[in-house]
N, C-alpha and C positions, 0 to 999 in steps of 0.2 A: 500621548502618542510616543511610542518607542522609537529608537534610532532606526531600526529596520523599516518600520512603517513610514517614517519620515523620508528615508532615501527612496523607497519604492514609489511614494507619491510624487517626489521630485522627478523621478525617471519617467513617470507616466505623462507629466505635464510637458516635459521637454522632449518633443517628438524628434526621433532621429532624422526626420525629413525636414526639420526646420532650417538647418544650415544648407541643405541641398536646395530647398526652395529659394533661399537667398542667392545662391549661386546661379540658379536658373533665371531669376529675376535680373541679376546683374548681366548675364550673358545676353538676354533678350534686349536689354537697353543698349548694350554695346552694338548688337547687330543693327539696331535702328540707326545708330550713328554712322555705321560703315556700309549701309545698304546701297549707297550710291556707287560704291566701288565695283559692283557687279553689273552696272548699266553698260549697255553697248556704247560704242563710240558715237553713234548717231544721237542717242538719248542723253549723253553726257553734256553738261553745259561747258562752254569754253572756259579754259583757265584764264588767269589774269594775263594782261598783255605783256609781251616780252620787252626787254630794253630796246631803245630805238635802233641800235646797230645790229641787233640779232637777226640772223637769216635762218629761216626754216630749213632744216636738214633734209627735207624732201623736195621742195619746189624752189628753194633758194630765194624766196621772197620774204620781205619784212612784214611784221604785223601780227604774226601768230607763231605758236610753237608747233612742232611736227605732229603732235597728237591732235591738234585742231586743224590740220592742213586740209583744205578742200580737195586736194589731189590724192589724199590717202585712199588706199585700196585695201580690201581685206587681205590678211596675211596669206602669202603664197600665190597671189595673183601676178606679181612681178617676180623676176628672178633676183632682183637687187632692191635695196631700200629706196634708192633714188630712181625716179622714172622720167626725169627730164631729158633734154637734148644735149646739154652741155657736158663737157669733160669735168670730172670732179676728183676729189681725193678719196681713195678707198683703202679699207683695212681688210686684209685677207688672212684666213687660217685654213690650212689644208686639213680636211677631215681625216685623211689617211695617216700622214706623218706628223701632224700638229705643227708644222712649220708655219711661222707668221711672217707677213711682210706688208708693206704699205706702198701705195703707188699714187702719183699725181696724174696718172693716165687711166682713170677708172671711168667707166661708162655705164649707163643704164642697161640692164639685162645682158651685160657682157662680163666674162670672167677672164682670169689670167691663169696660165698653166703653172703648176707647182714644178720647180726646177728638179726636185728629187723624184716625185711620183709620176710626173707627166700626166696629171689629170687636171681638167679645167675646174677652177675654184672661183665661186662668186663671192664678192665682198660681203661681209656681214655688217659693215658700217660704211657709210659714205657721207661726205660733207663738202661744202663749197671749197674751192681753191681759195687760199688767202691771196688777195691782190692788193697789197699796200701801195697806194699811189698809182694804181692801175698796172702794176708790174707783177708778173708771176714769179713767186719766190722759189719754185722748184729748181733743183740743181741742174742747170743747163749743160754742164760738162759731163754729166752721167748719161750714158747712152741707154735709150729705152729698148729693152729686149723684145723686139717686134715678133720674134718666133714664139714667144710665150703669150702674146696679147691677142685675145680673141677678136677684138675690134680691128687690129691691123690685118689679121688673117682674113676676116670677112671683107674688108675693104680692098685688100690686095696691095696696100701701101701704108706708110707711116700714119697712124691715127691722128697725130698732132696736126697734120695738114688740114683736117676738118676743124675749123675754129668757130 
């Protein structure tokens, strides 16, 4: 067998799809491993238990993470991440001017007005207020801008009076 005949016989036995088939096999085995990522929240099994002092960022109760919260609603059903009755800590970002701020006077389904744009902004993140030894650590000397707070406007008085 000549050199040309040898190289052409090698070419025929090495299919150009051999390596492609290996890639396809590899991808299909990967998708088997990650198929549980596409499951809905109802079908997903609960993750491991959080540390004993962890509070769920949705209902503020212990024993589960936010993604396993029994109070979880489909996205868009509430105007804010937190849907409880208590005051909490919120993080805000104005969609118009991109200004960011935080507030210890954040409430479920209530926004705060952006100082620059004068539009109501809902918090994108909310979490429990930190209360070491039962004390609220927010700066009490700082006055709450009631004219920017939707909760104050709805109530007609300072929202912190509702405890």
